N, C-alpha and C positions, 0 to 999 in steps of 0.2 A: 565112326560114333565117338571114338576116343578125343579125335581131334575137336569135334564139335563141343565137347563137353569142356576142353582146355579153352577153346574160344569163349564159351559162355563163362566160364570162371574168371579170365581176363577181363572181360567186359564188367562184370560184377566189381572185379578190383578196381578198374579205373572208375567207376561210378564211386565207390566208396573213397577212393583217392580224391576226387573232386569234393565230396562232402566233406571231407577232412578239412578242406580250407575255409578258414574263417571268412566271414563277410563283412565288407565295409569296415566301420571303425571298431566292431567288436573283434580286432584281430589278434591281439595279443594272446598266446596260449596259456601262460602262466603269469603271474604277478600283475593281476589286474586291478588291484587297490592302489590308492594314493597315501603319500605322507602328507602331513600338514604343510601348508606353504611355508610356516615358519622354520622348517629344517634347513639349515645352511650346509650347502654341499661343497665338498673340495675333490679333487682329483691327483692322481700319481699316474703317469705315464711312464712305462719301462717295458722294454723288450717285447712290444707288440699287446701288453695288457694295458688297459685304461681301468684304473681302481677308482671308483666312485663313491665316496663316502661321507657320511655327516662329519662335521668338525670335530664331535666329542671322540670319533674314532681316530683321530690323527695317528695316535702311538700304535695302534692295531695294524692300522692301513701301512704304516713303515714296516712294521715286522712281516706282514703278509706279503708286501710287494717283494721283499727279499725271498720269502720261502715260495713264492708263486714261480718267479721267474727261474729259480734255481731248480725247483723239482720238475718243471714241466718235461724238460727233455728225457728224463727217466720214466715220467708217467707216460709218454707217448713213444717210447723207444720200440715197444714190441709191435707198435703199429705202424712204425717207420714215419712218425710224426713228430718233428723236432721243434716247430715252432708254430704260433698260432697268432691270431689278432682277434681279441674280444673284450667287450667291456666287462667289469665285474661290479656288480654294485653291492655294497655293504648295507643291509637294511637292520638298523639298531633299533627301530621305534617298537617293535613287537615283541612278544615273548614266546611266540612258538617256533622252536627250532627246526631249521628245514635249509634247504638249498636246491637250486635247479640249474638247468642249461637249457635254452631254448634257441630255436631260429624265427625269425619273423616277430619283433627284431631279434637278431643275434645278440645273446647277452647271459649272463650268469648272474645269479643273484644268492648271497649268502646272508641267511638270518644269523645275525652275530651271537644274539643271546644264546649263552650254553644251556643245555637241558639238565636235569638232574639226574638222569640215568641214561648213560651211553657208553662209549668206548673208553678204554684206559689211555687215552692221550689228549692233547690241547684241542679243542672243539674246532676251532678255525682251521688248523691242519687236518684234522679229520675231514672237514668239509672240502678243503683244496684237493686233497690227494683222491678224492673220490669225483667231484665235480670236473676237474682236469681231464679225468679219464674221457668224460662225456665229450668235453671240447675236441679231444684228440679223434674220437670216433667220429664226431661231426665233420671235422676237417678232413679225415680221411675218405668221407663219403662225398664230399662236395669239392675236394682240392683246396678248400680255404677260400673260395672265389665269392667275394660278396656282390659281384655284378654278372649280368646285368639285372638285378633285384629279383633273384629267384628264391629267397630264402623260405617263404611260406610253401612253395612249390616243393623244395627239397624236404620240408619238414613233414608234408603230407605224404610225399614218396616214401620216407622213411618209416612212416606209420603203416603203410599198406605192405612194404618189402621185407621188414625186420621185426622179428616179435621182441617185445619188451624184456623177456628173460635174458635176451643176449646184451642189450644195453645196461642193465643194472647187475646182472650178474658178472660180466667182463669188470665193470667198475668195482664191485665188491672183491673181486678176484684180485684186481689191481691195488686196492688200499691195503688189501691183507698182504700182499706179496712185498711192497715197499716199505713197510712199517712193522714194528714189532706188535702192533694193535691189529684193528681191523674185524669186521664181524665175522670173517671166517673163522676167527679163533674163539669167538663165544658160544659156549653150550647153549644158552638159553636162546640165543637167535635161530638157531636151527632146531631146537627141541620140539616145537610142535610137529614137524616132519620125521623125525626120528621116532617120537611117540607113535604116530600114525603107522609107521612102517613095522615097529616092534609089536604093535598090537593087532598086526594083520590087517590093517585096514588098506584097502587098495584105492589108490586117486589116480584118474586117468589123466592124460596129459593136459587136457583143457581144464580140468577141475584144479588142478595143481597152480595153473597159470591165472585163471579167470575167477577163482573163488568159489565160495558156496554159501548159501543162506541156512545151512545146515549143519555142517561140519566145519572144524578147525581146518583150515588147508595153509601150506606153507607160504605161498606167493611168489610171484616171479623173481624177486630179489634173491630168496634162498634156493629156490629150484635154479635159477640162473648161475649162482655161484657154484652149484655142485656140478652143473653141467660144463660150464665153462671150466673148471678146474679138471675134469676128467678129459676134456676135448684136448686142453693144452698138454696134459700128461702124455696122451696118446699121440698128438700131432706136432707137438713142439710149440715154442715160444711164438713164433711168427705166424701160427696158423689162423689167426684172425686178420691179421694184415692181408693174407692171402685171400679169405673170404670176403672182406669188405672191398678189396680191390676188384675181385670179379663181379661183385654186385653193381659197383659204379661202372664198370666197362660194358655190363650187359643188363641195363637198369629194367627194361620192360620185357618181364617173365611172369609167368605163374610162379608164386612162391619163389621169389630168387633167393632168399636167404637158405631155404632149405635145399634148393638146388647146388649152390655155390658150397654150403657146407658137406654135403655128400660128396662132391668134386673131390675136396680137399681131404675129409676125413673117411669117407666111406660109408657115413651114415646120416641121415636127414635129423632135424631135430627131435622129431617124435621117436626115431630109434634111438638117439642119444639120450632121451628121458628114460625109456624103457631100459636101457643099459644101465644108466646111472642109479634109477630106484633100486634095480636087483643088487648092483655092487655095493651101494650104501647100505642097504639092508644087512648084506653079509658082514660088512665092516663092523655095523652096530651091534650085530648079534655077538659078534667076537668080543667087542667091548662089554657087552652086558654079562658076558660069562666071567669075564675077568674084575667085576665090578660088584662086590656084594651089595645087595639091596633088601629093602625091608617093605612089606606091605603095610600101609595105614589104614585104620578106619575112617571112612569118609562120614563127616559130621554134618553134611548139608543134603539136601534132597538129591534123588538120583536124576543127572543131567540126561536129556533127550537130544538136546542139541548144542552147540557151542555156548557154553555158560561159564563166567567167572566170578568167584567169589573172593574179590581181593581183601587182604590186609585183616585177617580175622583176630578179634580181641574179645574177651570176656568181660562183660560188663558187672555192675555191682549186684544185679539180680541174677545172675548165673547165665543168663542168655548170651549169645555170641552175636556181635556185631561185625557186619562185613560191608563192603562196596560192592554190590552186585551189578553186573551188566553181562547182556547176553545178545543173541542174534534177533530175539523177541522182544527185549525190555532194554529201554536206556538205563544209563547209569543211576542208581539210587542206593541209600543207606537202607539196608536190612537187618531185622532182628530174627535170629533163628532159635528157636525153642529147643529144649531137649528132645522134643518128638520130631525134630527137623521141620516143624511148620514155620512158615515165613511170614514175617509182618513188615510191609513196607511203611517206611517214615518219612523220607524225604529224598526228593530228586535233586540232583544237581547239574550243572553245567559241565561245559568242556574243560579238561584238565591236561596239563602238560603230559603228566603220567599219573595212573591211578595212586591217589594219596589222601589220607586222613590220619587223625591222631585222636585218641579218646582218654579222658580222664575225669572222674568225678561227674558223671552225666552231662559231660561236655564233649561234643565233638568239633574239631577245628579242621579246615581243609583249604587247599587253595584252588581258585577257579580262573579261567581265563575271561576277561570281559574286552570286547572289542570297543574301539572309538566309534562314538556314533555316526560319524561320517567319513573319517580318513581310516579306513579299516587295516591300512598297512600298520597303523599303530594299535597296540592292544596292552591289556595290564594281566598282571597276576596278583588278584586279591584276595584277602584272607576273609574267610567266612565262619562262622558257629553256628551250632545248633543245640539247644538246650533239652534234653531227654525228658526233662521234668515239665519244663513250661512251654516245650514246644516252639520256642521262639527261634527265628532264624535272624542272625545279625551280620552286618558286612563290617568287618574290623579295620579294613583298610580301604582307600579309595584312590584309583589311579596309580597304583604300587606296582612293583616290580618284585615281588616278595613270593619265596618258594618254600615248599616242603616244611610247614610248619607243624611243630611237635609240642605237645603239652607237657608241663611238670606234672608230677605225680598228685601234686595237690590241686591242679587245674588253674594256678593263679598266674602262670607265666607260659609264653610260648617262645620256642627258640626256631629260627628261620633263617633261610639264606636271601639277602637281598642284593641284587644285580642293578648297577646303574647303566645309563646311555653309553658310557665310555667302557663299559665291560669291567668295571670295578666291583669287586665282589667281597661282601663282609658277612660275617654270622651276626645276627641281630638277635635280642629278647625283647618280647614286646608284653605289654600288659594284657592279660587274655579278657579282662572286663571291657576295655575301651579301645584296645589295639594300638596304644600309645608305645613307641619305641623308648623303652628304658636302659637299652644298654647296646653298644656294639663292640666287636671284639676286631683288633687291627689284624690285617692280612697283608704284609708289605711284601710278599712274593706274589699277590695277587693269583694265589692258586684258586682253581675253581672247588668250591666248598658244595658237597652234597650231602642230603639227607640227615641233618643233625637230629640229637636227641638227649635228654636230659637223663641223669640218673635218678634214683629213688628219692633223695633229698634235694635235689635241684641245685646242688653246688658244683656238678662237673656235668661237661656236655662232651658227647663223642661224636664225631663226623668222618666224612671221607673227603680227601682231596684227589684231585686230579691235575696232572701236569703232563708234559711230552715224556716224562721219565715212567708214567704209569699212576696206578692208584696206591693211596696210602690211607690207613687209618690213624686217627689222632683223638687226643682227649686235650680239653682246656677247662680249666680250673676259674673260681670266682677271681681270682687275682689276675686273670688271663696268662698264666703260664701254661705252655702247650707241651705236650709230650706225643712224641711218634710211636704209636704201638706196633703198627706194621708197616714197614718201609715200603718203598715205591715197588710195584709190582704189577704184572700184566694180568693177575686175577681180577675177575670182576666184582671187587668188592662193593658192597651195597648194603643199604639200610641198617647200619649197626643200632644196636639197643643194650642198654644195660640189663645184665641178668645177675643180681647181686652185685659182686664186684668184679665180675667177669663182663665182657662185652660180646653178644652174639651178632651175628652178619651173615650176608650170602657172599659165597664164592663158590669155585670150581676145581678145588684141589685134587679132586679125584677124577676129574674130566666130565663131571656133571654137576650141575648147580645144586648145592645144598647148604645147610646151615652150619656154621662153625662157631665155635667162639673161641677168645683169646684170653689168657690171664694178663692182666694190665702190669703185673709186676715180672713174671718170668718170660712173659712174651710167647709163652707155649700155646700152641693152637690145636685144638681138638675138634672132631666133627660130633654134630648133635643129632644129625639125621643121615639115612642112608636111601635116599629115594631112587627110584628107578629112572625117573625121567627129569624131576628137577623139584627143589624144595626151596622156599622162599618166605620172607616177611614174618619172622618170628615175633611172638609177643608173650611174655610171662602171664602164667595165671596165678593172681596173686593169692598167696596163702598155701601153694602147692608147690611141687616138685616137677612141674611139667609146663610145656609151652604148646600154643596153638601156633599153626604155621600153614602155607599154602603148599599143597601137594599137587604137582601137575600131573594130569591124567589125559585121556583121549579128547574129553570135550572141554578142557580147558583148567584152571585153577580151582582145586578143591579145598575144603576146610578139614584139616587133620591135626592129630594131637599127638605128642610123645613125651616121655618122661626124660628129664634132662640127665642123660647118661652119656658120659664123655667118650669117644672112640677115636681110634687113629684116623688120620686124615686120608689114608691109603696112597695107593700108587695113583699117578696121574695117567688115565687110560683114554684121554682126549684123542679122538680121530680127527686128525688136521688132513682135510682133503686139499688144502693149498700148498702142499710141501713142494710138488713139482714145480708150480709157477714161481713159488718163492726160489728156489734153486735156479731157476731159468732166468730170473731178474738179477739176483745175486749182489743186492744193494744194501743189505742191512736195513737200517732206518734212513731214509733219505732225508729227514730233518736234523741228522746228527751233526753236519757240518755245514750250516747254513752262513753265508756271510752276513757281515753287519754294515749295510751300506745305507748311507742317510740319503733320501730323494728329496727332490724339490717338488713340493706341492703348489697346486694352483686353485683359485677359486673355479667351482664348475656352476656356472650361471644358469639356473632353471629356464630362464625365459629366452635365453639365448641357445638352447638345443632343443627346440620344439619340434623341429622338422629332420626327421630320419626316415628317408625312404629306402625300404627294404626288401619290396616284393611287386612283382606284376603277376597276378593271379587270374585263373579264369573263374568267372562268375556265371552259375546258370541259375537263373530265378526261376524259371518254370520252363515248360515244353516248348514255348513260344519265344523267349526271351533268353539271350546270353550274350557274354563278352568278356572283356578285359578290365581289370581295374589295377591302378598304381595304390599301393597301401603304405602309409607313413605312420609309425608309432614312436614317440620319443622313449628315451630309456627309462624315464621315471613314471612312465604311464600317466602323464598329466596332459597330453594333447595327441590326439588322433585324427588323421586326415586320411583321404582318399579321393581319387579321381578316376572316372573311367567311360567307357563306352559300351553300349549293348546294342545288338540287333535283333530288332523285332521282325522274326521271319513272316508273320501273319499280316503285318502291314508293309513289309518291305522297305523299312526304313530304321535309321540310327537314333539311339538315345545317348544323351551325354550327361554325366552326373558328377558331382563333387560334394565333399562335405568335411566337416569338422567337428571336433568335441574337445573343449576346454574344461579340464577337470582340475584345476590347482585350486579353486576357491571352493566355499561351501555349497554354493548351487553349481550345478554342471550345466553348462552352455553348449548347445547343440546348434549348427547351422548347416543347411543342405540345400543344394541347388539342383535342379533338374531341367534339361532340355529335352522336351519328348515330343514324339508324335501321338495324336489321339485320332480316335474314330468313333463315331455314333450313329444310329440309325433313328429317324425320327419320321412321323407321320406328316404328310402333307396333302393338299388336295388332289396330287397327282399319284397318292399312294406313299408306300415307304421309299425313303430316300437315305442314302448314305452320305454323310458328311465328314470331311478330315479338316484337321488343323495342327497346328504346333503351337506349344505353350513353353513359357518360362515359369518354372514354380521353384519358389524360394521359401524355407521355412526355417523359423527360428524357434528355439524351446530352450526354457530353463526349467532344471529339475533339482529340488531338494531332497535326497534321501536321507533317512536317519533311521539307525538300526540300534536297540538297547537289548541287553540279556540281564537276565538276575535268576540264579539257580536253573532249573529246567524250563525257563520260560523265555521266549524271544518274542520282541516287540518290533515293529518296523512301521515307519511313518514316511510318506512320499507326497510331495506337492509338485505339481507341475503346471506350467504355463506355457503356451505358445501361440504363435500366429505365422500366416504365410500371406504371400502375394503371388497372384497367378496373372500373368499377360500371355493372352492368345493372339496368335498372329498366322498368317498365311492360310486363311479360311478358304476352303474349297467346298462349294455346294451346301452351305449352310444358309438357315432362313435369316430373314432380316432382323429378327430380334435376338439373333446370337449374341451372347454375352462375351465381350473380349477382355474383360478383367474381373477379377475377385479380388477385394481389397481387404486385407487384413482380418479375417474372421479370427475370434479368439478361441482357443481350446484350453480348457483347465481341468484339472482333476486333483483329487484328494485319495489316498489309498491308507488305510490302518490295518495291519494285520497283527494278529497275536497266535503263537503257536507253542505247544509244548514240545520238547524234545523228542525225537523218533528214534527208534531202533532199525536196524538193517531189513527186518521182515516188514515193519509197519507200511502199509500202502500209502497211508496219510497220518497226520497226527492224532492222537486220542481226542485231544481238545485243541480246537482253533477257531478263532472268529476274524472274518475279514470283512471290512466295509470299504466299498469303492463308490467314490462320487465322481461324475463328470459333466460338465457344462460348457455346451457349444453355442456360441452367438455371433452375430454380423453388426457389430456397433458403428463400424464405419463405412458400411455399403448399403445404402438405404435402397438401392434397386434390387438387392439380393437378401431381403431381411427374412428372418427366422432363427429359431433357436432350437436347442435340445438339451433335456436334463435327463440324466440317467443314473440309476442308484443301483448297488447290486450288494446282497449279503450273504456272506458263506458261513454256516455254522457246522463245524465237524464233531461227531460224537464217536466214542467207542461203539464197536457194534457188539455181536452176542457173544462173540469168542475173542481170544487173544488176536491181535494184528487185522481183526475187522473194523471197517470204517463205514460210517453212515454220514452222508453230507445232504444237508439241506440249503439249498441255494435260490433265494427269491430276487428277482430282477424287475424293475420298473424303468419305463421311459416316457417322457413326453414330449412331443416334437411339433413344429409348426413351420409354416413358410417353407423355404427351399429344403428343410431338413425333414418335413413330413414323413417321407418313406426312407430315412436313414435308420440304420439298426446299430445301435450301441450295446446290445446286451446279449447274454447268454441265450441260445435258442434250444428247443426241444430237439433230441437226436432226429434226425431224418429231416430237418426243417426245409432244406433246400429242395427236396423231392415231393413235397406235399403241398397242394394248393391251400392258401391260407384264406381264411372265412372274412378275416378284416385286417386292418393294419395294426402291427405289432405294439403292444402296450405294456405286456407284463409276461414273465414265466415264472413257474415254480417247479424246481427240479429236484427230485430225490434221486439219489445214488447210494447203493449198497455196495461196497466191494470187498472181496475177502480172498484169502490164498486157499488155494486147493491142495496142492503139494509142492514138494522140491525134490524133482527128480535127478538133478545133477547128471543128466544123461549125455553122454557123448556119442553123437551119431557119425562116427568117423570123422573125417575131416570138414564135413558139411556144417554141423551145429554142435553148439553146447547148449543144453536147455538148464536154466538154473532154477525157474520156478514157473507154475501155472497158477493163473488167478482167474476168479470169476466175478462177475457183477449183475446186479439187477438194478433196474431203472423205472421210474414212473415219472412222467413229464407232463406238464400243464402250460397251456398258453391262452393268454388272455382271461385269467381266472375270473371269474364273477360275470362274463358276458359270453364268451365262445364256449367255456367248460366249467365243470365245479369238481370238486374233489372226488365225486363218484365217476368222474368221465375224464380221465387222462387223454391228452391228443395222442401221445405215442408212450409205450412201454416195452420191455422186452429185456433181454438179457446179453451179455458179452463175455468172451473169453480171451484171455491174454497169456502169453507166454514171453518170459524173459530169456534171451539168448544171445550167444556170440556165433556168428555166421563165418564161415571158412576160416575159422581160429584168428581172426582180426579182433582187435580190442574193444571196439565200439559195442556199447550194449543195445540191442536192437529189441524193442518190444513190438512182437507181432501178433496180431489181434483179428477176432472178428466180432461183430455186433448184429443181433437179430432185433429188428425194430419192428414192432406191430402197430398199426394205426388204428385209431378210434373209426369205429365202422361209420361213423356220420361223415366221414372224409372219403368213403369208396375207395380206399386205396389199399393195394396188395402189400405184404410185408416187405420191408426193405432189407437187404443185406449189405453190410459195409465191411471192407477189409481195412484194417488200421496197422499202420507202420509208423514207428518213431524210433530215435536212436539217441543215446547220450553217450558222453565219453567218461 
């Protein structure tokens, strides 16, 4: 019985592995968007690294070419990986800070624009020391072999063999051990997990890794770092070298990582999680006893699920303004009364970090806007909202401006501007029109973060970041700068003037708290003593108190305290990476980088279109499967594939190829298929079987456009396509068999408007979709006929939070050879029910709602995140076959979102009960529904 279960689990693992493989041209795992064609690319090749970068990044590319080739041997040392070959692409057009490594195609991308809140080191160095570790991990598992084109197979195999907590936890451990920075040294980064454990909240292994729609969970980065640190302390520097080597040598097993980890450490991943949770809890309990803390009254409503009230500030009428977001609600500005009643005033769009500033009834914030077509390019624009007039204004367009902060009189905005070459400067804008009225020189090009004015608007404070650490500065009207706090590994953040002192965030006692510094004596004192973390101070005008964010079990709360200076206290931070740091024994790997000048050369976009990287198995359905060669160029502007499938029901092969060119505003797709076909037709001698082969060529052009403003998103898509079919080798076909279908036209238009959603939302609260399609035969008189189809979707809020009601009306008119085609949504159960007449229209009502969020771990079998229900009432051919009192089908459905066998893909497993109108004399229909996302 045990062996049978193992075989079944192995079979499921193989099926998951095959499904993890991308299909055809939709093959890239990450980095799927394009840059504008106007971007001019160059390249540097050194020591196996090909650095591809926009011309504006020449200086940074030269610097990082030195850094990357020098530090990689240290990064890969504990995995015994000394060299690699990989392209690294610097993406400078966007404002969203990130980086990744992938296979299929093998590459890494660094988003070069630095964020306004991260580590106490240079941003690109921070990316390099983390992402290079992923390169070493991948090379260890693949031996660095690029041939014979196995990259997507390797990537899918890794997905079912190794948990994400290892990949990311090991990389965080590495970044922390090899530098004086790293997320493992940041109390705020691990704070949610520390809070949960000290509050007595027990998180299962699956919940900690896969998350929750109810509670704050640490995530696989944090859990992975803690586990990797404990494993290395117990089993030594090279333990993961041994584990990955064993997985590589014995790849086809049930849970290979767990087996290999137990072989070399005595525990599986689940056992290490349980051990780590207990040990870290004990360590943090000791820390809590050594760190005096206060309780602060909560000034917001009691949260029942993960909810954040960011950046509290008192406005002129005494209410508290916050930026609120939660599992159930997207980000919006909220006013909180004295009785904690909340009033929503304005939703906002995506931000690089939660941020706004308030003065004189004016709110300003930064917001990310994507390029309408080339979404590798994005902007950070400044917006404002007037509490009196309720007017929303966009103060900048196509800008790269961050962390705006108002002067006390509301007339000026100080902010950070970063250009495409990563040149950074402090700027001052006119709050009325967004015009830049001043900029401050930054000769050392330090990263500047989160500036703020003093009360008179003649002095600015800000944070700087370099490889030496973070520092706190001031600059006056004459441009004279003064360093108030020298470079430190403290997580200095969001300074604000409090009279003639400056309050800021830091972690001098090992817990993030609020401190202030005397600008004359440079003496630092504590203003808070939070148990878990305090952030974002703001002065309550006319009082001796401040508002701030106090962290608790469900997130960032609003708290208040008097300005009473205390000693900073002893640093009791628990550093779990000490053993790994001692094992590496490198100090900061960036301390002694050579300064070499490299030869750079143009990287021709059109000269690097073909990049074959994988041969993958493809399973179309239970009857058809085969192999496919896949090519994706590094800039994601040209995809191609070629393959062969075997159709077992016909006993014949199908051959296919295709390509997609995405460099221009329209996307051009072309595909070719040589395939066997079979049909059954009536004749005077009864039903006969006919077979033939055909060449099918399809051409398509698509123009996708996306726009956003505050919490609204708009999408437009226009497409036009045609095809040519040539049939041959006909066997047993009638004399009127059509041997060619010449250039039918397929055109369409889609418009979508949605409001921003929260994690718990099943659908947007408000959304509208219009979809039009037209198919015709203008060039083929022997096969005349056309079809017009239209669909409209209207989403409305339901009766309770996160409920959704959808009304979908669809209509089509068809003639000629398309008379019996179907291009519209049908009623549930359509294929099982005999129709009364040809399909012309449908009206579909769906009401969906969450039931509960169990966060239930059923051993290693499943982790159930949520359970949802739905009701539906569907009409077909309204006005002829049915009326509003007589739906064709109606019923209910039940869904659960889960992770199976501790694998990463989210599986949506559901059932649907379809009741059929009695006029159709059909028994109820039961459907099993399975879907998955990554």
